[in-house]
N, C-alpha and C positions, 0 to 999 in steps of 0.2 A: 476697794476702791472707793474713791473720795466721792461726797455726796454734792459737791461744789466744781463748778467750771467756769470757764468763761464763756464758753459756747456749747450748746447741745444741740446736736443734728438728727432728728427724726429720719430716719429712711438711710439706706446705704446704695441704692441705686444709682441710676445715671446723675441725679442731681445732689443726692445725699454725698456721694463720695466726690462731686466736685466742690460742695461745700466745704467737707473735711478738708480738703488738699487746701483751700484759698485760707481757711481761718487758721490752721495749723500753721501754714509757711508764714502768715504774720503773725505768730508768734502766740496765739490763743489756746489755751488749754481747753480740748475739746472733746466731749463723748458724743460717741455715735450711736444710737440705739437702733437695732433691728428687730423688725418679728420674726423674721426667719432664724433657720438654724444655721449655725457655722458651718462654713465649708472650706477646703484650701485648694489652693490652685493646683492642678495637675492633678492632686490624688483623690478629688472627688468628681472627677470628669468620667464616670465610670463607663460609659459606652462610645467614648471618643473615637476611637479607631476599631471598634468590635463591628465585625461583619452580620448580618440576619442570620447566617446558619448557628452563630453563637448564642441564640435566643430561642426558646421553645415556640414562640409564635412569629417568628421573623421579625424581631423589633417590634411587632405590634402588643399594645396594653391587653392582655385577654377581655373579652366584651364584657364579662361580669364584674369586674375590678373597675373600668372604665365606668359604667353604669352607675355603679356604686360611690366609687371617690372622686371620680373624674367627670362627672356628665357635663360641667360647662368646658375644662379646660380640653378635653378630647375632639370638641369641635373645631379647634384652633389645629392648622394642618401642621404644626413644628411638633405637636406632642406625640412621643412615642416612648418605647422603652427604653432605648439608648440615654434619654436625658428626663426621665419618669422624674427622678429624685429632685428635679429642681422644682416642681410645679406645685401650686396650690391644691389643697385637699377641699374639694368643694362639700362634702359631707362634714368634715370638721368646721369648716368657715362658710356656714350658708348667709345667704343674702334676701332681699324679696323682690319681686315684679309681678306684675300682672302677666297671666299667660298670652293676653291679646295685645300685649308691648312689651315683649322679653328684652333684657338687658343681659348681655355676656360679658362678665368681668374677668378677663383672662389675665391671669398673673401669676407670679411665683410665690415660694415660700421659704428663700434661703438666702444668705448674706450676698450683697451685690444685685438683689433684686432682678429685673428684667434686662440689666444692662448685660447679663449670661446668656441671654436668648432673642436679643433684640434684631430686628434685621438691618442695622447698622446702615442705613440710607441716611444721607446727611446734606440737607439743602439749604442754604439760607432764606430767611425772608428778605423780601424787599419793600419799597413804601407803598408797593401797590398793596401790601397786605397790610403792613402798620395803616394806610388810610383808608382801608376799604369800608370799614364803618361809618368813617365819617362821609363818604362820598355816596354810599347808597341806602345810608339810615337804618341798616340792619344793626343792631347793637350799639355800644358808645365808642367815642372816639380813644383809641389808644393815648396814654400819657407820652410816649416816647414814638422815635421813629428811627428808621435804619441807621442813620448816623449815629445815635446814640448808644447801639448795639455792635456796629462794626469793630470797633477795637477790638471788643471781647469775643467777637467770632474768630477773629485772627488769633487771639490769646488761647482759646480751648483747641482751635483747629490744629495747632503747633503742638499740641500735647497729645491729642485724639490720634492722629495720623489718618489723613483723609486722602483717599487715591480717587483722581477724578479729571476731566477735561475741562479745561476753561472754553466757555461759550462766548462771554460778552455780551450776554441776553441782561437787559434792563429788569426783567421778571425772576430772573434766577441769579442772583449775584455771584459773581466767583470768588474761591475762597483761596487758601493757602492748601495746596495739592500735591500729593504724590503723583508720578508719573500712572497715567491711567491702565486699568486694565484694557485688553484686545475684546473688541466685537470681534464675533464667528461670522463666516464666510454669509451665511442668510442675514445675520443682522446689517452687517454693510449692505448687502442688496436693500435692503427695506429701508436704510439710512439716506443711500443715493438717491431711491425712488422717491423719500419724502424731499429732499432737495431739490428734485428735478418738478414734482408735481404738485407739492405744498408746500410754497418756498417759506410760508410763516411757521412751520412744525420743524423742530431740530430733533433727530434722534442722537443720543450718547451713550456710552456706559454709564451706569450708576456711580453716583460720587457716595462712596462708601467707606467707612470704618474699618478698615480693613489695608493694613501695610503692604506696599508692594517693593518697598526697600526698608531694611532693618534700621531700626532706630531705638536709641534709648535702653538695649540690651533686649528688646523685643523683635523677635525673626520677622522677615516677609513671608507672607504666605505662601504655602506650596500647594495649593489648590487641592487639599483631601476633602473638602466639600461641607461635611457635617456640622457648621460652626455652632448650632445650637445645643451642641453637645459638650461645649467647652473648648476653649483652644489651648493646648500646653506650649504652644511656640509664642502664644500671647501676640499673635499676627492683628486679631481683630480687638478694639476696644472694649474693656469692661472695667467697673468700677475694682473687680478682685483684682486685676492684675496692674493696673495703672495708678488710678486717684489715690485709693485707700494705701497701697504700699508707698506712695509718696508721701502722705499724711502720717504713716506711721513712722516714715524714716526721720521725721522732724523731732520725734520725741514728745510730740505734744498730743498724741492720739491716745485716747482710750476707747476701746470699743467693748459694746454688751449686745450679744442676740439673744435671742430667744424672750424677748420682751415685748409687750404688745403696750403703746401708749392709751392710757385710760382716759388722759385728760388734762389740761394744763391749769393751774392755779393763777391767780392775780392777785396785784393789792388790792387794798379796799377802794381806792378809786378806780380800778380797774384798769390803769394804763400802762401797767407793766406786768410781764408773767413773771410769777416768782417761784413756780415749781413744775416740774413735769412729773406725772405720777404714772408709775409702770405697773404691769403685773406678769411675772415670770409665767412663761407658756407652758411650763412643766410642773411645777408646784404651786402656782398659783399665790405664791406669796407676793406681797406689794411692796415697794420702795419710791421713795420720792428725791429727785436730783434737782440743783438749782443751779442756775447760769444766768449771765448779764443778756446774754443773746439767745434765742431759741430760732431756729432753722427749720420749716415743717418740709419735707421732702419725702413724704411717704407715699406719694403718687397722690394724683387728682382726688381718687376717691377717700384714700386713707387719711390725707391731710383733712379733708373736707369734714369727713367723720370725726377726727379729733376738736375740731373748732365747733362743730356742732354739739359736740358731747361736754363742750367745757362750758356750757350756760353758766350764768350766776346770777345774782341779783343786778349786778351792773349790767350784765350781758345776757338779758333774760333768752333771747333768740339764738344764742350760740356766740362765743367769743370773735369779738370783731365784726360783728352781723348787725350794728347799727341801721344799715341801709338796707337789710333784709332781702338782699339779694344771694347770702352764703346758700350753696347747696343749687343755684338756680343757673340757667343756659351752658347746660352740659354740651359739650360740643363731641364728635369724633370726626373720621373722613368715612366717605361711602366705601364700603368693602365688599370684593366679590364679582363683580361687575367685569367680564371677561369677553373678550372676543379671541377666536382662534382659527388657525384654516392651516393646510397643509401647503408645503413651498415644494414645488417639483423643479426638477432641473439642480438639484445639488446631489445627488444620492451618489456621486462620486468623492464625497468629500465629508468628514466627521471631525469629533472633537477629541481631545484627551485630557484627563484630568477633569476637576470640578469647580469651575469658577463661581467662586462665592457672592456673586452678583449678577445684575439682570441689567436692563436697559432702561432708558429713560426718556420721555417727550415731554418737555417741560409744558406748562401751562399755555395754550396758544388762543383760547376763548375768552372775549371780553375784556381784553387788556386797556382798551380806551373807551372806558365805558361800555356799555351793552351791546353787542354786536346785532347788526338789523336781524340777522335769522336765528336769533336765540331766546327763548322764552324764560331764561333762567339769570340770576345773577350770580356773581361769583368764577368758580371755574374748577379745571382738574388737570390733571397731568396723567400719564400712562407710564407703568413699569411694566417689566415682562420680558421676554428674550424670546430666542429659537433653541431648539436642539432637537435630536436626531430621538424618536420614540425608542424605547427599550424592548426587550423581548416580553416582557409582560404586558405591554400596552399594546404592541404588535399582534401579539396573540389574539386579542379580541378584535382584531380587523382583518387579518389576513383569512383568505379562503382555504379550504382544504383541509386535509387530516391525514394521519399516519406518517409514514419516512419521509415524505416530500415535505409536508406541513411542518415536521420537526428539525428538519434542514433549513428551512426558511426562517425560523426563529434564531438562528445562529448569526443573524446579519442584522446590523441595526434597521429601525424602522425607517419610514420617511420623517422627513423633515417637517417640524410643527413651529410655527410663531404664534405666540400669543401675547396680548395686549391686556393689562388690567387698570381699569380706572380707578383713582383716588380723587373724590372730591370733596369740596369743601362744604361743611355742614353748619349753616349759619347759627347765630346765637339767640336761642328761642327762651324765653324765659319760662314756659310750660314745661321744657326739657330738664328734670328737676331731679336729684335726691334729696333724700331727707333719713331722719332715722326713725326706724319702725314705733311706734307708739307702745306695741305688747312685745314683740319678740326681741329676746336678747342671744348673744351667742355664749359659748362655753365659759368667758370670762364675767359674764353678766352686763356686757357692753350693749347697748341697742343696736340691732341690725340695721344694715343699710337697705332703705327702700329705694327703687327705680322707679321714673315715671317716663319715660321717653319713647321718641320715636322719630322716624324720618319723616319730613313736611313734603308739600307740593313741590317746592323749589328743588328739592333732591332728586325727588323721581323725575321731573323733568330733565333735570342735569345727567341721570343716567341714562335717560333715552337718547340724549345727544353723543355718550359716550360709545353708544352702541353704533349710532348711525355713522359717526365719525371713524370709530375703529374700522367698522367694515370697510368703509371705502378707502382706507390707507392700506388695509390688507390687499383687497382688489386690486388696487393700483400696483402693488408688489406683485402681483401675480398668484396670489394665495386661491386655494380652490378648498371645495367641503368646508367654507367658513360656518362656523357656528358662534351662538353670540348666548349669552345669558346676562341677566341683571343682577343675580347674587340675592341674598338673602338680606332684605334691608332692616338688619338688626343694630340697634346700636351697640357699640363695644367692639364690636367684630372687627374693627378696623385696629383696637389695640392701641389707639390714640387718644383716649379719653381727655376732655382739656374743658377748662371754664369752672364753673363753681366758685370761685374766690377770685374774681377779676381784678385786673389791675384799672386805673381810672384816675381821672385829675378831681373828681368830685366825691367826696365820704358819702355822699347822699344817694349815690347808683354805683358804687363798688366797693371793693373790702379792701384793696391793696393800692398804694401810691406807684408813680414810676419808679420805685428802687423795690419794689416788691415787699417794701413794709406794710403792715397794716396800719390802716389809718387811725385806728382807736387803739392801738397797743403798741407802744413806742419801740418795743425791743423785739418785737416778733415780726418774722420773715417768713414768707410762704414761695418758693421757687420752682416747685415741681410745675405740671400741668395745668394744676388748680388754678394757676395766675393768668390764664389767658383770656385776652378781651374777644378773641376771634380766632378761627382756627386755620385758615390759609388752605392750599392743596397740598404741603409736601409734608415728608417726615417732619416732625416737630422736636426730636431729640437734642441736635444741635444747638436749636434757639434756648430750650431749657439749660442746657449748659452754660451758654454765653449769659443767658440773664441770672443764672445761680453765680458764676463767677462774679460777674458785675456787682450783685449783691452783697455777697460776701465781704470785697474789698470795700465797699461803701458803708457796712457795718463796722468793719475792721477801723476803718477812718473815724467813724464817728465815736468809736471806743476809745480811741487814743486822744482824741480830742477831749474826751470827758462829757460829750453830750448824749450819751446813753443813760 
């Protein structure tokens, strides 16, 4: 493999795949570096259509194995034996946090990264989000607005393939959608109730990166259900099935897996990246690659770790960190807050198949400034859905024993409606990731240390989620309602953001409005690290749009000779 390229992309997930696609289609010889192992579409989806009876523990990872190797990943709901081969081994890749302020770093260790296992929910930001920092004074102002990124949302959505319903809501702009998936009977009932009782709240089916219509050689979803095991039909979007193959088809892509990026070298003035140093994860051999452009797309944590570990005489506190904010302002979404209830009156109806999607209730709090009855800033949305309980769940609730009990288990259980709140976490300087001064990993690279926690605003927001969610279910006729705030642990939302934020002023930000480092002319960061605030919607489609925009900006500059 050549050691010199037009562009190097670090990471092959959601943003790395998009950077590779855009750069190669612009004619740039591009190298993608991936820490995880190589996998093949279809061939390596080991558990895609297997049943629980085909596993010794019915699809569960043995407790001793989980406690030894996956003590963080196993706390995530989608971790199981069917897709175990995708997930990070926590024992081999440790990190540091204080026990009283834990951080759960949920991630994979394979080509295409978390794009293989993501929740696929895709919601555009609006100017309510891009202007939030300026309006309420938390964080710095974004250097872009919705109008800057809207054409790039269009661009990526046409490739990704997103099914959803247009709502015409200013706080949740509509996009390029395929036909939406159907709501079930109970969800339609709740939808109608909200329309009547809460006119400011809309319930819709999720906007999801799963095809409902065949497109570009990819099949439409056939509702088999377990998307996190891999999709041989390519109905859901991943780097492995869409962006990396499209980049490969140009003839301009080189790919190397099983390499961890140790750091970036710069010229004597510290203004340009001159080399990317990597370590082979199998034999620990070292290689150095050169390129005219470098894109960090290794995830919020991975990219920030690379920048911090690229300190030099010119950049003593980490590369591009003259502002001192690198590693600070870590954000996520509140996760685990749930309200559920039994929905009587629908026991003559059931569903067939497994819709890989839920419902969405867009943000309705603090849309025009702070509402009179709220004691927090920003807002939240609800995801969730309705379904009939299965026999294993019913067994915990049904009375009786013996033959009658066994017979009762042969019928579907009662309907349940669940709402899960996703709230915005503010950008706090003291929510930070650093390099540990003592501990290193198996490659000699300093481990990441986290110091993060929820604050009062998030806790008050969660309280409001519980109140409003209960009121909505009660209005719909739910009984036996239960509420739980969830474990308030950063990282559990799997939407870590910030730490290398965009901004207008180099004195208080790392990146400019094009995702380019203020201090390093040929370096771009386009994953979640670039985010200046967090909104309350799933961020991946915004990462994709920002990446496509930045990659074409970089290619334009290279063509003009200004890099």
